[in-house]
C-alpha positions in Angstrom: 0.0 0.0 0.0 0.9 3.6 -0.3 0.5 5.1 3.1 0.3 8.7 4.2 1.6 9.4 7.8 0.7 12.8 9.1 3.3 13.8 11.7 5.4 11.1 10.2 8.7 12.8 11.1 7.9 12.7 14.8 8.9 10.1 17.4 6.3 7.5 16.7 5.9 8.4 13.0 9.6 8.0 12.1 9.8 4.6 13.7 6.5 3.6 12.0 7.7 4.9 8.6 10.8 2.7 8.6 8.8 -0.4 9.8 6.2 0.1 7.0 8.9 0.4 4.4 10.6 -2.7 5.7 7.3 -4.5 5.1 7.1 -3.4 1.5 4.8 -0.4 1.8 5.5 3.0 0.2 5.3 5.9 2.7 4.6 9.6 2.3 5.1 11.9 5.3 3.4 15.2 5.9 5.1 17.1 8.8 5.6 20.7 9.7 8.9 20.0 11.6 7.7 21.8 14.7 10.5 23.6 16.5 9.3 22.2 19.9 10.0 18.6 18.6 12.8 19.1 16.0 14.8 22.0 17.5 16.0 25.3 16.1 17.3 23.8 12.9 14.6 21.2 11.9 16.3 20.2 8.7 19.1 18.7 10.9 16.7 16.9 13.2 17.8 13.3 13.9 14.2 12.2 13.5 14.0 13.7 10.0 17.4 12.4 9.0 16.3 8.9 9.9 13.6 8.9 7.2 15.1 11.3 4.7 15.4 9.8 1.3 13.4 6.8 2.3 9.9 8.4 2.3 8.2 10.9 0.0 8.5 13.9 2.4 6.2 17.0 2.3 6.9 19.8 4.7 3.5 21.2 5.5 0.7 21.4 8.0 -2.6 19.5 8.6 -4.2 22.9 9.0 -3.4 23.8 5.4 -5.9 22.6 2.8 -3.3 22.8 0.0 -0.7 20.8 2.0 -3.3 18.1 2.8 -4.5 17.8 -0.8 -1.0 17.4 -2.1 -0.3 14.7 0.6 -3.5 12.8 -0.1 -2.9 12.2 -3.7 -2.8 8.5 -4.7 -2.6 7.1 -1.2 -4.4 3.9 0.0 -4.3 4.5 3.7 -3.8 7.2 6.3 -2.1 7.1 9.6 -3.0 10.4 11.3 -0.4 11.1 14.0 -0.1 14.9 13.6 -1.0 16.6 16.8 0.1 19.1 19.4 1.0 17.1 22.5 1.3 18.0 26.2 -1.4 18.1 28.8 -0.1 21.0 30.8 0.7 23.2 27.8 -2.7 22.5 26.3 -4.4 24.3 29.2 -3.0 27.7 28.2 -2.5 27.2 24.4 -6.1 26.2 24.0 -6.6 27.6 20.5 -3.5 26.1 19.0 -4.3 22.6 20.4 -7.8 22.9 19.1 -6.8 24.3 15.7 -4.2 21.6 15.0 -5.8 18.5 16.7 -9.5 19.1 16.1 -9.3 21.5 13.2 -6.6 19.6 11.3 -8.5 16.3 11.7 -11.8 17.9 10.5 -10.0 19.4 7.4 -8.4 16.0 6.6 -11.8 14.2 6.8 -13.5 17.0 4.8 -11.2 16.4 1.9 -11.5 12.6 2.1 -15.3 12.8 2.2 -15.8 15.5 -0.5 -13.1 14.4 -2.9 -14.2 10.8 -2.8 -10.7 9.6 -2.4 -10.1 5.9 -2.6 -8.9 5.5 1.0 -9.0 1.9 2.2 -8.0 2.3 5.8 -7.5 5.1 8.4 -5.7 5.0 11.7 -5.8 7.9 14.2 -3.5 8.3 17.2 -5.7 8.8 20.2 -4.5 8.8 23.8 -5.1 7.4 27.3 -5.9 11.1 28.1 -9.5 10.5 26.8 -10.2 8.5 30.0 -9.1 11.2 32.4 -8.8 9.6 35.8 -9.9 6.2 34.5 -11.5 3.4 36.4 -11.6 2.6 40.1 -13.4 0.2 42.4 -14.7 -0.1 45.9 -14.9 -3.6 47.4 -18.4 -2.9 48.6 -19.9 -0.6 45.9 -18.2 -1.7 42.7 -16.7 0.3 39.9 -16.8 4.1 39.5 -15.3 6.7 37.2 -14.2 9.8 39.0 -14.2 13.3 37.6 -11.2 15.6 38.0 -9.8 15.7 41.5 -11.0 18.5 43.7 -8.6 21.4 44.1 -9.3 21.8 47.8 -8.5 18.1 48.3 -5.3 18.4 46.3 -4.2 21.4 48.4 -4.7 19.2 51.5 -2.3 16.7 49.9 -5.2 14.2 49.4 -4.2 12.8 46.1 -6.0 9.4 46.0 -9.7 8.7 45.4 -12.2 7.4 47.9 -15.5 5.6 47.1 -18.1 8.3 46.5 -20.7 6.2 48.4 -18.9 5.0 51.6 -15.7 7.2 51.6 -13.4 4.2 51.9 -10.1 4.0 49.9 -10.7 2.9 46.3 -8.3 0.9 44.1 -7.3 1.8 40.6 -8.4 -0.7 37.9 -7.1 -1.3 34.3 -9.1 1.0 32.0 -10.9 -0.8 29.2 -12.4 0.8 26.1 -15.9 0.8 27.5 -14.9 3.0 30.4 -16.4 6.5 30.7 -14.6 9.1 28.7 -13.8 12.1 31.1 -10.7 14.0 29.8 -9.2 16.4 32.3 -7.2 18.5 29.9 -7.7 20.4 26.7 -5.3 17.9 25.1 -7.5 15.0 26.2 -10.6 16.7 24.9 -8.9 17.3 21.5 -7.8 13.7 21.3 -11.3 12.5 22.1 -12.7 14.8 19.4 -10.1 13.5 16.9 -11.0 9.9 17.4 -14.8 10.5 17.5 -14.6 12.4 14.2 -12.5 9.8 12.5 -14.6 6.8 13.6 -17.9 8.6 12.8 -17.0 9.9 9.4 -15.1 6.7 8.3 -18.1 4.6 9.3 -20.3 6.7 7.1 -17.9 6.3 4.2 -17.3 2.6 4.9 -13.6 3.2 5.4 -12.3 0.8 8.1 -10.8 2.9 11.0 -9.1 2.3 14.3 -8.4 4.9 17.0 -5.4 3.7 18.9 -5.5 5.0 22.5 -1.7 5.0 23.1 -0.5 5.1 26.7 2.8 6.8 27.7 5.1 5.9 24.8 8.8 6.0 25.3 12.0 4.7 23.7 15.1 5.6 21.6 14.5 8.7 19.4 12.2 10.5 21.8 13.0 14.2 22.1 15.4 14.9 24.9 14.9 18.7 24.8 11.1 19.0 24.6 9.9 19.7 28.1 6.3 18.7 27.1 7.3 15.2 26.1 7.5 12.0 28.2 8.8 11.9 31.8 11.6 9.5 31.0 13.1 12.0 28.5 12.6 14.9 30.8 14.2 13.2 33.8 17.1 11.8 31.7 18.0 15.2 30.5 17.7 16.7 34.0 20.0 14.0 35.4 22.6 14.3 32.7 22.7 18.1 33.3 23.2 17.4 37.1 19.9 19.0 37.9 17.6 17.8 40.6 14.3 16.0 40.0 11.1 17.6 41.2 8.6 14.8 41.7 5.0 16.0 42.0 2.4 14.9 44.5 3.7 12.0 46.7 5.6 10.2 43.9 3.2 7.4 43.9 1.2 8.6 40.8 1.6 6.0 38.1 1.4 5.6 34.3 1.4 2.8 31.8 4.8 3.1 30.0 4.7 1.3 26.6 7.9 0.8 24.5 8.0 2.3 21.0 8.6 -1.1 19.3 5.4 -2.4 20.8 3.5 0.7 19.7 4.8 0.3 16.2 4.1 -3.4 16.0 0.5 -2.9 17.2 0.0 -0.1 14.7 1.4 -2.2 11.9 -1.2 -4.8 12.6 -3.9 -2.2 12.5 -2.7 -0.9 9.1 -2.5 -4.4 7.6 -5.5 -6.2 9.1 -8.2 -7.2 6.6 -10.9 -7.0 9.3 -13.6 -4.4 8.8 -13.0 -2.5 12.1 -14.4 0.8 13.4 -13.0 0.7 17.0 -11.0 2.4 19.6 -8.2 0.1 20.9 -5.9 0.6 23.9 -2.2 0.2 23.2 -0.2 -0.1 26.4 1.8 -2.5 28.5 -1.1 -3.2 30.8 1.2 -2.5 33.8 1.3 0.6 36.0 4.7 2.0 37.2 4.9 4.9 39.6 7.0 8.1 39.0 9.3 7.6 42.0 10.3 4.1 40.6 11.1 5.6 37.2 13.2 8.4 38.8 15.2 5.9 40.8 15.7 3.4 38.0 16.9 6.1 35.6 19.6 7.3 38.1 20.7 3.7 38.5 21.0 3.1 34.8 22.6 6.5 34.1 25.0 5.8 37.0 24.4 9.3 38.4 22.6 10.5 41.5 20.9 13.9 41.7 18.9 15.6 44.4 15.4 14.1 44.2 12.6 15.8 46.0 9.0 14.6 46.4 7.5 18.1 46.6 3.7 17.7 47.0 3.2 20.1 44.1 0.6 19.3 41.5 -0.5 20.4 38.0 -4.0 21.2 37.1 -5.2 18.7 34.5 -2.8 15.9 35.7 -4.4 12.5 36.6 -3.5 10.3 39.5 -3.2 6.9 37.8 -4.1 5.2 34.5 -3.1 1.9 33.0 -4.6 0.0 30.1 -6.7 -3.1 29.9 -5.2 -4.5 26.7 -7.7 -7.4 26.2 -9.2 -5.8 23.1 -5.7 -5.4 21.5 -5.1 -9.1 22.1 -8.5 -10.2 20.9 -8.9 -8.1 17.7 -5.3 -7.8 16.5 -3.8 -10.8 18.3 -1.1 -8.6 19.8 0.5 -8.6 23.3 3.2 -6.0 24.1 6.5 -7.8 24.5 8.9 -5.3 26.1 8.7 -5.0 29.9 9.6 -1.7 31.6 13.0 -2.9 32.8 14.2 -4.0 29.4 12.7 -0.9 27.7 14.4 1.5 30.1 17.7 -0.2 29.6 17.4 0.2 25.8 16.2 3.8 26.2 19.1 4.7 28.5 21.7 3.0 26.3 20.5 5.3 23.5 20.4 8.4 25.7 24.1 7.8 26.6 25.0 7.7 22.9 23.4 11.2 22.4 24.8 14.6 23.2 23.6 16.1 26.4 20.6 18.3 25.5 19.7 21.7 26.9 17.3 21.3 29.8 14.1 23.4 29.2 12.0 21.8 32.0 12.1 24.7 34.5 11.0 27.1 31.8 7.9 25.0 31.1 7.1 24.9 34.8 7.4 28.7 35.0 4.8 28.9 32.2 2.5 26.8 34.3 3.1 28.8 37.4 2.4 32.1 35.7 -1.0 30.8 34.8 -1.8 29.3 38.1 -1.7 25.7 36.7 1.1 24.5 39.0 0.3 24.5 42.7 
């Protein structure tokens, strides 16, 4: 197939491009080479260099009708990865996130629908952010899906959830695709909007479509200078710059960290399946790992100790826990992630140590949140 990947020069997109080419597909990439991801000289970006000369590359934006029309010519399938990412940043750059994520997706679908393009498959990158706080249970009163945490409770350092009926401590559960969708950030809202538009329009056009709800993706190639990217990259750059780690809340907040190879392999199966699917599907490891564990393991692997403080600070829009129920991924696509967190982190750190130490921009990003009252 000839496959268009929007955002194909990014972290996931560049890995996916090479994997598709290896499997005999032809790849076209549309990417605006955002400075936040690709640095001050995007043409020299390692992510771009990895795919340069191997894909049909178009530098352009999903918010441009002309760029999209050019990119969509003669393609059989679309993998729509292009998006602004970052939960915290989305809370004060609301228009940009909405314009790119929701607006870009709407424009893409508009052209596919009205130009009657012969698209045979569409994949859209959604996110675990669509679930918000996810799924919890009380031994006596069963499952519940909490709204955003109350600011007054957070200020009292009450970070965990209690049963809304009896007030007893509740336990986090793996979040399945039938869980309530309660995003707590503008980013999460925009990702939910993206997936709903794609699944709705593609169903009306009878174009099989999958919304992959990716968990926290990490691995070699992830930006080490973007302060809005994954926590492993942020912490690695801080450690290598001999700067301390500021761990929010009580350090027990957890995420589902899924290795890039597993994300690519799951996405490949979605592209190549012959099943007529119109579904959201979780892509994660199915395992929760807390932030303090990540911080300790990174220092161990990097062989460098830095001042690490659990500060009790918190960001508006952050969630407490979330990890994926991957039953649907296994059942529909026959895939189980293979890289455990220990192996994945070793691979990631080996790559980090082969790279130049990047400028640490994390404190600047925190200052942006503080100025707007989003970091408490």
